[in-house]
Biopython code that builds the backbone (N, CA, C, O; Angstrom):
import numpy as np
from Bio.PDB.StructureBuilder import StructureBuilder

atoms = [
    (1, "ALA", "N", (-9.965, -0.061, -25.597)),
    (1, "ALA", "CA", (-9.967, 1.281, -25.463)),
    (1, "ALA", "C", (-10.599, 1.774, -24.291)),
    (1, "ALA", "O", (-11.742, 1.406, -24.023)),
    (2, "ASP", "N", (-9.944, 2.614, -23.521)),
    (2, "ASP", "CA", (-10.747, 3.268, -22.334)),
    (2, "ASP", "C", (-11.830, 4.294, -22.672)),
    (2, "ASP", "O", (-11.732, 5.012, -23.667)),
    (3, "SER", "N", (-12.796, 4.347, -21.885)),
    (3, "SER", "CA", (-13.837, 5.204, -22.024)),
    (3, "SER", "C", (-13.424, 6.403, -21.212)),
    (3, "SER", "O", (-12.437, 6.335, -20.479)),
    (4, "LYS", "N", (-14.183, 7.554, -21.322)),
    (4, "LYS", "CA", (-13.890, 8.497, -20.599)),
    (4, "LYS", "C", (-14.050, 8.310, -18.986)),
    (4, "LYS", "O", (-13.364, 8.911, -18.160)),
    (5, "LEU", "N", (-14.909, 7.523, -18.736)),
    (5, "LEU", "CA", (-15.195, 7.330, -17.063)),
    (5, "LEU", "C", (-14.004, 6.408, -16.764)),
    (5, "LEU", "O", (-13.388, 6.687, -15.734)),
    (6, "SER", "N", (-13.634, 5.517, -17.372)),
    (6, "SER", "CA", (-12.483, 4.582, -16.844)),
    (6, "SER", "C", (-11.351, 5.346, -16.879)),
    (6, "SER", "O", (-10.541, 5.145, -15.975)),
    (7, "SER", "N", (-11.042, 6.351, -17.880)),
    (7, "SER", "CA", (-9.812, 7.274, -17.788)),
    (7, "SER", "C", (-9.862, 8.194, -16.947)),
    (7, "SER", "O", (-8.823, 8.319, -16.298)),
    (8, "ARG", "N", (-10.781, 8.980, -16.675)),
    (8, "ARG", "CA", (-11.168, 9.800, -15.478)),
    (8, "ARG", "C", (-10.667, 9.040, -14.017)),
    (8, "ARG", "O", (-9.811, 9.550, -13.294)),
    (9, "SER", "N", (-11.279, 7.864, -13.736)),
    (9, "SER", "CA", (-10.895, 7.272, -12.779)),
    (9, "SER", "C", (-9.446, 6.617, -12.489)),
    (9, "SER", "O", (-9.035, 6.503, -11.334)),
    (10, "THR", "N", (-8.697, 6.193, -13.613)),
    (10, "THR", "CA", (-7.521, 5.987, -13.720)),
    (10, "THR", "C", (-6.688, 7.183, -13.456)),
    (10, "THR", "O", (-5.556, 7.061, -12.990)),
    (11, "ALA", "N", (-7.173, 8.258, -13.718)),
    (11, "ALA", "CA", (-6.412, 9.801, -13.838)),
    (11, "ALA", "C", (-6.306, 10.165, -12.372)),
    (11, "ALA", "O", (-5.250, 10.481, -11.825)),
    (12, "LEU", "N", (-7.590, 10.090, -11.732)),
    (12, "LEU", "CA", (-7.845, 10.467, -10.291)),
    (12, "LEU", "C", (-7.040, 9.602, -9.392)),
    (12, "LEU", "O", (-6.420, 10.073, -8.438)),
    (13, "GLU", "N", (-7.045, 8.494, -9.653)),
    (13, "GLU", "CA", (-6.273, 7.391, -8.722)),
    (13, "GLU", "C", (-4.806, 7.838, -8.758)),
    (13, "GLU", "O", (-4.246, 7.944, -7.667)),
    (14, "GLN", "N", (-4.114, 8.113, -9.867)),
    (14, "GLN", "CA", (-2.686, 8.293, -10.081)),
    (14, "GLN", "C", (-2.265, 9.650, -9.361)),
    (14, "GLN", "O", (-1.203, 9.814, -8.761)),
    (15, "VAL", "N", (-3.397, 10.709, -9.541)),
    (15, "VAL", "CA", (-2.934, 11.982, -8.859)),
    (15, "VAL", "C", (-3.211, 12.013, -7.269)),
    (15, "VAL", "O", (-2.625, 12.824, -6.552)),
    (16, "LYS", "N", (-4.177, 11.043, -6.743)),
    (16, "LYS", "CA", (-4.063, 10.847, -5.366)),
    (16, "LYS", "C", (-3.015, 9.935, -4.848)),
    (16, "LYS", "O", (-2.553, 10.092, -3.718)),
    (17, "ARG", "N", (-2.686, 9.129, -5.523)),
    (17, "ARG", "CA", (-1.498, 8.247, -5.312)),
    (17, "ARG", "C", (-0.333, 9.052, -5.117)),
    (17, "ARG", "O", (0.431, 8.839, -4.176)),
    (18, "ALA", "N", (-0.143, 10.017, -5.998)),
    (18, "ALA", "CA", (1.061, 10.756, -6.253)),
    (18, "ALA", "C", (1.156, 11.850, -5.111)),
    (18, "ALA", "O", (2.276, 12.272, -4.823)),
    (19, "LEU", "N", (0.087, 12.314, -4.470)),
    (19, "LEU", "CA", (0.105, 13.366, -3.346)),
    (19, "LEU", "C", (0.239, 12.515, -2.140)),
    (19, "LEU", "O", (0.725, 13.106, -1.176)),
    (20, "LEU", "N", (-0.093, 11.193, -1.947)),
    (20, "LEU", "CA", (0.031, 10.620, -0.720)),
    (20, "LEU", "C", (1.487, 10.108, -0.770)),
    (20, "LEU", "O", (2.160, 10.062, 0.260)),
    (21, "GLU", "N", (1.973, 9.721, -1.973)),
    (21, "GLU", "CA", (3.282, 8.999, -1.980)),
    (21, "GLU", "C", (4.423, 10.547, -1.506)),
    (21, "GLU", "O", (5.428, 10.493, -0.797)),
    (22, "GLU", "N", (3.820, 11.814, -2.185)),
    (22, "GLU", "CA", (4.741, 12.791, -1.799)),
    (22, "GLU", "C", (4.564, 13.295, -0.068)),
    (22, "GLU", "O", (5.430, 14.001, 0.449)),
    (23, "LEU", "N", (3.577, 12.917, 0.556)),
    (23, "LEU", "CA", (3.263, 13.433, 1.993)),
    (23, "LEU", "C", (4.073, 12.150, 2.800)),
    (23, "LEU", "O", (4.548, 12.431, 3.900)),
    (24, "GLY", "N", (4.211, 11.013, 2.383)),
    (24, "GLY", "CA", (4.760, 9.869, 3.182)),
    (24, "GLY", "C", (4.561, 8.767, 2.642)),
    (24, "GLY", "O", (3.539, 8.626, 1.970)),
    (25, "THR", "N", (5.531, 7.646, 2.799)),
    (25, "THR", "CA", (5.477, 6.497, 2.170)),
    (25, "THR", "C", (6.108, 5.631, 3.332)),
    (25, "THR", "O", (7.213, 5.961, 3.762)),
    (26, "TYR", "N", (5.493, 4.609, 3.823)),
    (26, "TYR", "CA", (6.105, 3.688, 4.452)),
    (26, "TYR", "C", (6.762, 2.516, 3.831)),
    (26, "TYR", "O", (6.010, 1.864, 3.107)),
    (27, "LEU", "N", (8.054, 2.058, 3.940)),
    (27, "LEU", "CA", (8.869, 0.853, 3.315)),
    (27, "LEU", "C", (9.075, 0.042, 4.257)),
    (27, "LEU", "O", (9.428, 0.386, 5.385)),
    (28, "GLU", "N", (8.829, -1.373, 3.808)),
    (28, "GLU", "CA", (9.140, -2.507, 4.509)),
    (28, "GLU", "C", (9.983, -3.389, 3.666)),
    (28, "GLU", "O", (9.618, -3.663, 2.523)),
    (29, "SER", "N", (11.141, -3.873, 4.182)),
    (29, "SER", "CA", (11.731, -4.927, 3.548)),
    (29, "SER", "C", (11.952, -6.266, 4.347)),
    (29, "SER", "O", (12.453, -6.281, 5.471)),
    (30, "HIS", "N", (11.553, -7.335, 3.700)),
    (30, "HIS", "CA", (11.458, -8.734, 4.570)),
    (30, "HIS", "C", (12.484, -9.635, 3.639)),
    (30, "HIS", "O", (12.127, -9.745, 2.466)),
    (31, "THR", "N", (13.643, -10.254, 3.994)),
    (31, "THR", "CA", (14.463, -11.047, 3.314)),
    (31, "THR", "C", (14.408, -12.457, 4.323)),
    (31, "THR", "O", (14.306, -12.580, 5.544)),
    (32, "GLU", "N", (14.498, -13.206, 3.473)),
    (32, "GLU", "CA", (14.473, -14.869, 4.234)),
    (32, "GLU", "C", (15.722, -15.464, 3.446)),
    (32, "GLU", "O", (15.972, -15.312, 2.251)),
    (33, "VAL", "N", (16.446, -16.176, 4.394)),
    (33, "VAL", "CA", (17.670, -16.957, 3.943)),
    (33, "VAL", "C", (17.709, -18.245, 4.852)),
    (33, "VAL", "O", (17.717, -18.387, 6.075)),
    (34, "ARG", "N", (17.733, -19.196, 3.720)),
    (34, "ARG", "CA", (17.650, -20.471, 4.135)),
    (34, "ARG", "C", (18.936, -21.520, 3.679)),
    (34, "ARG", "O", (19.169, -21.699, 2.483)),
    (35, "ASN", "N", (19.742, -22.189, 4.742)),
    (35, "ASN", "CA", (20.800, -22.686, 4.349)),
    (35, "ASN", "C", (21.902, -22.044, 3.307)),
    (35, "ASN", "O", (22.426, -22.558, 2.319)),
    (36, "ALA", "N", (22.092, -20.506, 3.985)),
    (36, "ALA", "CA", (22.799, -19.706, 3.156)),
    (36, "ALA", "C", (22.535, -19.396, 1.662)),
    (36, "ALA", "O", (23.342, -19.153, 0.765)),
    (37, "GLN", "N", (21.127, -19.473, 1.638)),
    (37, "GLN", "CA", (20.498, -19.106, 0.084)),
    (37, "GLN", "C", (19.399, -18.083, 0.465)),
    (37, "GLN", "O", (18.623, -18.192, 1.415)),
    (38, "LEU", "N", (19.467, -16.986, -0.509)),
    (38, "LEU", "CA", (18.365, -16.158, -0.393)),
    (38, "LEU", "C", (17.141, -16.600, -1.091)),
    (38, "LEU", "O", (17.047, -16.761, -2.308)),
    (39, "THR", "N", (16.090, -16.808, -0.099)),
    (39, "THR", "CA", (14.862, -17.589, -0.462)),
    (39, "THR", "C", (13.722, -16.632, -0.807)),
    (39, "THR", "O", (12.856, -16.940, -1.626)),
    (40, "MET", "N", (13.748, -15.365, -0.108)),
    (40, "MET", "CA", (12.675, -14.415, -0.310)),
    (40, "MET", "C", (13.414, -12.988, -0.122)),
    (40, "MET", "O", (14.184, -12.742, 0.806)),
    (41, "ASP", "N", (13.072, -12.125, -1.106)),
    (41, "ASP", "CA", (13.569, -10.556, -0.657)),
    (41, "ASP", "C", (12.635, -9.919, -1.154)),
    (41, "ASP", "O", (12.495, -9.948, -2.376)),
    (42, "GLN", "N", (11.714, -9.146, -0.306)),
    (42, "GLN", "CA", (10.649, -8.617, -0.739)),
    (42, "GLN", "C", (10.707, -6.978, -0.105)),
    (42, "GLN", "O", (11.263, -6.804, 0.980)),
    (43, "ILE", "N", (10.204, -6.005, -0.721)),
    (43, "ILE", "CA", (10.245, -4.853, -0.468)),
    (43, "ILE", "C", (8.683, -4.294, -0.484)),
    (43, "ILE", "O", (8.082, -4.451, -1.547)),
    (44, "THR", "N", (8.120, -3.783, 0.388)),
    (44, "THR", "CA", (6.921, -3.190, 0.087)),
    (44, "THR", "C", (6.760, -1.757, 0.573)),
    (44, "THR", "O", (7.208, -1.299, 1.624)),
    (45, "ALA", "N", (5.943, -1.022, -0.496)),
    (45, "ALA", "CA", (5.972, 0.491, -0.222)),
    (45, "ALA", "C", (4.289, 0.655, -0.112)),
    (45, "ALA", "O", (3.397, 0.188, -0.820)),
    (46, "MET", "N", (4.246, 1.540, 1.110)),
    (46, "MET", "CA", (2.674, 1.612, 1.193)),
    (46, "MET", "C", (2.390, 2.923, 1.669)),
    (46, "MET", "O", (3.205, 3.444, 2.431)),
    (47, "THR", "N", (1.321, 3.560, 1.324)),
    (47, "THR", "CA", (0.881, 4.945, 1.601)),
    (47, "THR", "C", (-0.496, 4.832, 1.951)),
    (47, "THR", "O", (-1.260, 3.945, 1.571)),
    (48, "ALA", "N", (-0.820, 6.002, 2.868)),
    (48, "ALA", "CA", (-2.332, 5.910, 3.113)),
    (48, "ALA", "C", (-2.995, 7.350, 3.576)),
    (48, "ALA", "O", (-2.396, 8.214, 4.216)),
    (49, "GLY", "N", (-4.094, 7.408, 3.206)),
    (49, "GLY", "CA", (-4.850, 8.698, 3.653)),
    (49, "GLY", "C", (-5.868, 8.927, 2.752)),
    (49, "GLY", "O", (-6.159, 8.318, 1.722)),
    (50, "VAL", "N", (-6.473, 10.086, 3.389)),
    (50, "VAL", "CA", (-7.891, 10.470, 2.672)),
    (50, "VAL", "C", (-7.449, 11.771, 1.747)),
    (50, "VAL", "O", (-6.748, 12.675, 2.202)),
    (51, "VAL", "N", (-7.921, 11.747, 0.470)),
    (51, "VAL", "CA", (-7.573, 12.686, -0.270)),
    (51, "VAL", "C", (-8.863, 13.529, -0.833)),
    (51, "VAL", "O", (-9.729, 12.851, -1.387)),
    (52, "GLN", "N", (-9.062, 14.875, -0.749)),
    (52, "GLN", "CA", (-10.244, 15.418, -1.308)),
    (52, "GLN", "C", (-9.684, 15.876, -2.644)),
    (52, "GLN", "O", (-8.650, 16.539, -2.733)),
    (53, "THR", "N", (-10.478, 15.457, -3.756)),
    (53, "THR", "CA", (-10.298, 15.932, -4.878)),
    (53, "THR", "C", (-11.567, 16.947, -5.640)),
    (53, "THR", "O", (-12.768, 16.993, -5.374)),
    (54, "GLN", "N", (-10.878, 17.607, -6.534)),
    (54, "GLN", "CA", (-12.040, 18.363, -7.293)),
    (54, "GLN", "C", (-11.219, 18.735, -8.712)),
    (54, "GLN", "O", (-10.101, 19.217, -8.894)),
    (55, "ILE", "N", (-12.131, 18.355, -9.509)),
    (55, "ILE", "CA", (-11.870, 18.237, -10.922)),
    (55, "ILE", "C", (-11.887, 19.731, -11.406)),
    (55, "ILE", "O", (-12.997, 20.248, -11.280)),
    (56, "MET", "N", (-11.035, 20.442, -11.864)),
    (56, "MET", "CA", (-10.797, 21.869, -12.196)),
    (56, "MET", "C", (-11.160, 21.996, -13.707)),
    (56, "MET", "O", (-11.840, 22.949, -14.088)),
    (57, "GLU", "N", (-10.607, 20.824, -14.770)),
    (57, "GLU", "CA", (-10.828, 20.830, -16.063)),
    (57, "GLU", "C", (-10.518, 19.583, -16.632)),
    (57, "GLU", "O", (-9.683, 18.862, -16.087)),
    (58, "GLU", "N", (-11.115, 19.230, -17.705)),
    (58, "GLU", "CA", (-10.850, 17.871, -18.190)),
    (58, "GLU", "C", (-11.264, 17.967, -19.585)),
    (58, "GLU", "O", (-12.306, 18.516, -19.942)),
    (59, "LYS", "N", (-10.304, 17.342, -20.469)),
    (59, "LYS", "CA", (-10.637, 17.250, -21.840)),
    (59, "LYS", "C", (-10.494, 15.712, -22.682)),
    (59, "LYS", "O", (-9.373, 15.216, -22.797)),
    (60, "TRP", "N", (-11.462, 15.154, -23.135)),
    (60, "TRP", "CA", (-11.543, 13.953, -23.669)),
    (60, "TRP", "C", (-11.827, 13.983, -25.215)),
    (60, "TRP", "O", (-12.878, 14.569, -25.476)),
    (61, "ASN", "N", (-11.234, 13.557, -26.161)),
    (61, "ASN", "CA", (-11.267, 13.540, -27.692)),
    (61, "ASN", "C", (-11.597, 12.152, -28.139)),
    (61, "ASN", "O", (-11.273, 11.860, -29.291)),
    (62, "GLY", "N", (-12.200, 11.241, -27.391)),
    (62, "GLY", "CA", (-12.424, 9.961, -27.703)),
    (62, "GLY", "C", (-11.004, 9.194, -27.737)),
    (62, "GLY", "O", (-11.088, 7.990, -27.982)),
    (63, "ARG", "N", (-10.042, 9.585, -27.579)),
    (63, "ARG", "CA", (-8.855, 8.663, -27.393)),
    (63, "ARG", "C", (-7.810, 9.030, -26.370)),
    (63, "ARG", "O", (-7.221, 8.114, -25.796)),
    (64, "GLU", "N", (-7.544, 10.203, -26.108)),
    (64, "GLU", "CA", (-6.867, 10.968, -25.154)),
    (64, "GLU", "C", (-7.431, 11.479, -23.992)),
    (64, "GLU", "O", (-8.352, 12.255, -24.246)),
    (65, "TYR", "N", (-7.185, 11.305, -22.674)),
    (65, "TYR", "CA", (-7.962, 12.112, -21.614)),
    (65, "TYR", "C", (-6.685, 13.135, -20.803)),
    (65, "TYR", "O", (-5.491, 12.904, -20.611)),
    (66, "TRP", "N", (-7.412, 14.142, -20.506)),
    (66, "TRP", "CA", (-6.316, 15.064, -19.943)),
    (66, "TRP", "C", (-7.132, 15.687, -18.702)),
    (66, "TRP", "O", (-8.304, 16.054, -18.788)),
    (67, "LEU", "N", (-6.275, 15.762, -17.430)),
    (67, "LEU", "CA", (-7.076, 16.327, -16.321)),
    (67, "LEU", "C", (-6.501, 17.290, -15.534)),
    (67, "LEU", "O", (-5.318, 17.045, -15.299)),
    (68, "ARG", "N", (-6.939, 18.340, -15.026)),
    (68, "ARG", "CA", (-6.416, 19.282, -14.048)),
    (68, "ARG", "C", (-7.141, 19.238, -12.997)),
    (68, "ARG", "O", (-8.282, 19.668, -13.165)),
    (69, "ALA", "N", (-6.834, 18.794, -11.757)),
    (69, "ALA", "CA", (-7.284, 18.491, -10.438)),
    (69, "ALA", "C", (-6.806, 19.312, -9.447)),
    (69, "ALA", "O", (-5.658, 19.750, -9.510)),
    (70, "LYS", "N", (-7.692, 19.625, -8.362)),
    (70, "LYS", "CA", (-7.181, 20.102, -7.281)),
    (70, "LYS", "C", (-7.100, 18.875, -6.224)),
    (70, "LYS", "O", (-8.097, 18.163, -6.103)),
    (71, "VAL", "N", (-6.000, 18.622, -5.495)),
    (71, "VAL", "CA", (-5.953, 17.716, -4.533)),
    (71, "VAL", "C", (-5.668, 17.977, -3.336)),
    (71, "VAL", "O", (-4.651, 18.671, -3.330)),
    (72, "GLU", "N", (-6.057, 17.772, -2.268)),
    (72, "GLU", "CA", (-5.728, 18.051, -0.824)),
    (72, "GLU", "C", (-5.859, 17.157, 0.148)),
    (72, "GLU", "O", (-6.940, 16.600, 0.339)),
    (73, "ALA", "N", (-4.663, 16.877, 0.965)),
    (73, "ALA", "CA", (-4.518, 16.039, 2.117)),
    (73, "ALA", "C", (-4.134, 16.618, 3.291)),
    (73, "ALA", "O", (-3.514, 17.677, 3.190)),
    (74, "ASP", "N", (-4.383, 16.119, 4.543)),
    (74, "ASP", "CA", (-3.729, 16.664, 5.734)),
    (74, "ASP", "C", (-2.607, 15.838, 5.923)),
    (74, "ASP", "O", (-2.729, 14.613, 5.949)),
    (75, "PRO", "N", (-1.400, 16.469, 6.072)),
    (75, "PRO", "CA", (-0.130, 15.735, 6.229)),
    (75, "PRO", "C", (-0.082, 14.869, 7.628)),
    (75, "PRO", "O", (0.346, 13.717, 7.708)),
    (76, "ALA", "N", (-0.535, 15.548, 8.571)),
    (76, "ALA", "CA", (-0.548, 15.041, 9.757)),
    (76, "ALA", "C", (-1.340, 13.778, 9.687)),
    (76, "ALA", "O", (-0.830, 12.704, 10.006)),
    (77, "LYS", "N", (-2.568, 13.880, 9.279)),
    (77, "LYS", "CA", (-3.420, 12.693, 9.216)),
    (77, "LYS", "C", (-2.838, 11.450, 8.405)),
    (77, "LYS", "O", (-2.992, 10.297, 8.808)),
    (78, "VAL", "N", (-2.146, 11.775, 7.212)),
    (78, "VAL", "CA", (-1.528, 10.697, 6.346)),
    (78, "VAL", "C", (-0.529, 10.173, 7.331)),
    (78, "VAL", "O", (-0.486, 8.950, 7.465)),
    (79, "ALA", "N", (0.364, 10.992, 8.112)),
    (79, "ALA", "CA", (1.480, 10.438, 9.080)),
    (79, "ALA", "C", (0.874, 9.501, 9.813)),
    (79, "ALA", "O", (1.474, 8.435, 9.947)),
    (80, "ALA", "N", (-0.410, 9.666, 10.437)),
    (80, "ALA", "CA", (-1.096, 9.109, 11.481)),
    (80, "ALA", "C", (-1.482, 7.794, 10.930)),
    (80, "ALA", "O", (-1.228, 6.733, 11.501)),
    (81, "ASP", "N", (-2.159, 7.906, 9.703)),
    (81, "ASP", "CA", (-2.538, 6.644, 9.001)),
    (81, "ASP", "C", (-1.383, 5.839, 8.760)),
    (81, "ASP", "O", (-1.441, 4.629, 8.982)),
    (82, "LEU", "N", (-0.155, 6.470, 8.254)),
    (82, "LEU", "CA", (1.093, 5.374, 8.032)),
    (82, "LEU", "C", (1.480, 4.746, 9.472)),
    (82, "LEU", "O", (1.681, 3.535, 9.560)),
    (83, "GLU", "N", (1.561, 5.428, 10.377)),
    (83, "GLU", "CA", (1.983, 4.792, 11.574)),
    (83, "GLU", "C", (0.856, 3.666, 12.135)),
    (83, "GLU", "O", (1.318, 2.688, 12.722)),
    (84, "ASN", "N", (-0.366, 3.756, 11.999)),
    (84, "ASN", "CA", (-1.382, 2.874, 12.377)),
    (84, "ASN", "C", (-1.241, 1.427, 11.278)),
    (84, "ASN", "O", (-1.435, 0.232, 11.503)),
    (85, "MET", "N", (-0.890, 2.041, 10.241)),
    (85, "MET", "CA", (-0.549, 0.983, 9.074)),
    (85, "MET", "C", (0.684, 0.244, 9.606)),
    (85, "MET", "O", (0.597, -0.984, 9.625)),
    (86, "LYS", "N", (1.605, 0.699, 9.958)),
    (86, "LYS", "CA", (2.826, 0.327, 10.551)),
    (86, "LYS", "C", (2.837, -0.720, 11.726)),
    (86, "LYS", "O", (3.523, -1.734, 11.853)),
    (87, "GLN", "N", (1.832, -0.154, 12.582)),
    (87, "GLN", "CA", (1.600, -0.902, 13.746)),
    (87, "GLN", "C", (0.869, -2.236, 13.350)),
    (87, "GLN", "O", (1.074, -3.294, 13.945)),
    (88, "ASN", "N", (0.087, -2.112, 12.401)),
    (88, "ASN", "CA", (-0.839, -3.542, 12.362)),
    (88, "ASN", "C", (0.119, -4.103, 11.545)),
    (88, "ASN", "O", (0.060, -5.314, 11.757)),
    (89, "GLN", "N", (1.034, -3.855, 10.665)),
    (89, "GLN", "CA", (2.012, -4.807, 9.921)),
    (89, "GLN", "C", (2.662, -5.463, 11.045)),
    (89, "GLN", "O", (2.804, -6.685, 11.000)),
    (90, "SER", "N", (3.034, -4.865, 11.948)),
    (90, "SER", "CA", (4.043, -5.498, 12.956)),
    (90, "SER", "C", (3.231, -6.453, 13.921)),
    (90, "SER", "O", (3.777, -7.420, 14.452)),
    (91, "LYS", "N", (1.845, -6.123, 14.131)),
    (91, "LYS", "CA", (0.880, -6.913, 14.697)),
    (91, "LYS", "C", (0.979, -8.284, 14.087)),
    (91, "LYS", "O", (1.309, -9.282, 14.728)),
    (92, "MET", "N", (0.649, -8.273, 12.707)),
    (92, "MET", "CA", (0.494, -9.195, 11.781)),
    (92, "MET", "C", (1.646, -10.232, 11.873)),
    (92, "MET", "O", (1.479, -11.437, 12.063)),
    (93, "ARG", "N", (2.765, -9.644, 11.724)),
    (93, "ARG", "CA", (3.962, -10.316, 11.711)),
    (93, "ARG", "C", (3.875, -11.188, 13.009)),
    (93, "ARG", "O", (4.002, -12.412, 12.992)),
    (94, "GLU", "N", (3.617, -10.347, 14.282)),
    (94, "GLU", "CA", (3.806, -11.197, 15.541)),
    (94, "GLU", "C", (2.977, -12.595, 15.545)),
    (94, "GLU", "O", (3.291, -13.742, 15.864)),
    (95, "LEU", "N", (1.803, -12.015, 15.060)),
    (95, "LEU", "CA", (0.790, -13.248, 15.099)),
    (95, "LEU", "C", (1.268, -14.323, 14.254)),
    (95, "LEU", "O", (1.247, -15.462, 14.721)),
    (96, "GLU", "N", (1.759, -14.099, 12.910)),
    (96, "GLU", "CA", (2.168, -14.923, 11.961)),
    (96, "GLU", "C", (3.393, -15.956, 12.748)),
    (96, "GLU", "O", (3.413, -17.184, 12.671)),
    (97, "GLU", "N", (4.143, -15.299, 13.326)),
    (97, "GLU", "CA", (5.365, -15.835, 14.067)),
    (97, "GLU", "C", (4.623, -16.896, 15.379)),
    (97, "GLU", "O", (5.071, -18.011, 15.649)),
    (98, "LEU", "N", (3.669, -16.389, 15.935)),
    (98, "LEU", "CA", (3.301, -17.047, 16.895)),
    (98, "LEU", "C", (2.352, -18.316, 16.574)),
    (98, "LEU", "O", (2.229, -19.306, 17.296)),
    (99, "LYS", "N", (1.690, -18.074, 15.306)),
    (99, "LYS", "CA", (1.132, -19.658, 14.712)),
    (99, "LYS", "C", (2.170, -20.317, 14.362)),
    (99, "LYS", "O", (2.248, -21.500, 14.693)),
    (100, "ARG", "N", (3.107, -19.762, 13.683)),
    (100, "ARG", "CA", (4.195, -20.925, 13.435)),
    (100, "ARG", "C", (4.892, -21.584, 14.405)),
    (100, "ARG", "O", (5.285, -22.716, 14.126)),
    (101, "LYS", "N", (5.177, -21.048, 15.679)),
    (101, "LYS", "CA", (5.472, -21.637, 16.599)),
    (101, "LYS", "C", (4.351, -22.741, 17.532)),
    (101, "LYS", "O", (4.591, -23.773, 18.160)),
    (102, "ALA", "N", (3.299, -22.122, 17.328)),
    (102, "ALA", "CA", (2.270, -23.131, 17.889)),
    (102, "ALA", "C", (2.065, -24.355, 16.745)),
    (102, "ALA", "O", (1.801, -25.480, 17.169)),
    (103, "ASP", "N", (2.152, -24.194, 15.707)),
    (103, "ASP", "CA", (2.155, -25.292, 14.458)),
    (103, "ASP", "C", (3.364, -26.302, 14.783)),
    (103, "ASP", "O", (3.281, -27.525, 14.665)),
    (104, "GLN", "N", (4.346, -25.689, 15.153)),
    (104, "GLN", "CA", (5.543, -26.630, 15.429)),
    (104, "GLN", "C", (5.420, -27.294, 16.478)),
    (104, "GLN", "O", (5.642, -28.505, 16.466)),
    (105, "ALA", "N", (5.056, -26.665, 17.559)),
    (105, "ALA", "CA", (4.665, -27.506, 18.980)),
    (105, "ALA", "C", (3.604, -28.501, 18.699)),
    (105, "ALA", "O", (3.769, -29.666, 19.060)),
    (106, "LEU", "N", (2.661, -28.177, 18.158)),
    (106, "LEU", "CA", (1.645, -29.160, 18.016)),
    (106, "LEU", "C", (2.195, -30.360, 17.129)),
    (106, "LEU", "O", (1.963, -31.518, 17.479)),
    (107, "ALA", "N", (2.915, -30.084, 15.996)),
    (107, "ALA", "CA", (3.604, -31.185, 15.219)),
    (107, "ALA", "C", (4.474, -31.976, 16.080)),
    (107, "ALA", "O", (4.513, -33.197, 15.931)),
    (108, "GLU", "N", (5.185, -31.384, 16.978)),
    (108, "GLU", "CA", (6.007, -31.998, 17.861)),
    (108, "GLU", "C", (5.177, -32.771, 18.879)),
    (108, "GLU", "O", (5.415, -33.963, 19.072)),
    (109, "ASN", "N", (4.325, -32.208, 19.459)),
    (109, "ASN", "CA", (3.227, -33.227, 20.481)),
    (109, "ASN", "C", (2.641, -34.589, 19.719)),
    (109, "ASN", "O", (2.319, -35.654, 20.247)),
    (110, "GLU", "N", (2.611, -34.277, 18.534)),
    (110, "GLU", "CA", (1.651, -35.443, 17.502)),
    (110, "GLU", "C", (2.753, -36.493, 17.496)),
    (110, "GLU", "O", (2.492, -37.692, 17.592)),
    (111, "LYS", "N", (4.191, -35.941, 17.362)),
    (111, "LYS", "CA", (4.877, -36.953, 17.418)),
    (111, "LYS", "C", (5.186, -38.059, 18.539)),
    (111, "LYS", "O", (5.471, -39.245, 18.374)),
    (112, "LEU", "N", (5.065, -37.418, 19.579)),
    (112, "LEU", "CA", (5.155, -38.062, 20.903)),
    (112, "LEU", "C", (3.844, -38.849, 21.230)),
    (112, "LEU", "O", (3.736, -39.452, 22.298)),
]
sb = StructureBuilder()
sb.init_structure("model")
sb.init_model(0)
sb.init_chain("A")
sb.init_seg("    ")
for serial, (resi, resn, name, xyz) in enumerate(atoms, 1):
    if name == "N":
        sb.init_residue(resn, " ", resi, " ")
    sb.init_atom(name, np.array(xyz, "f"), 0.0, 1.0, " ", f" {name:<3s}", serial, name[0])
structure = sb.get_structure()
């Protein structure tokens, strides 16, 4: 059974996520096909931002938790954070591809 504190934490996390998702979400799709066979199909959804929260009212009866909160986020800051995240993801993919090519070149050199 959840305690009041863990219920509050979960509820606050959910309302923060809901606000950020409403303000902006970055979707990324990655599909891998080898020998005409789908080997991987991954969709990633990300959101980012700083959310200010203020609990306005809460109720806990020992079993159920109810929360009313004021949540605020700057839409421009959320958009900027998402763009930074997108750029970092792009750079990570580039680095992974460079590492893969370097590993292939090293393996070919070892064969010689």
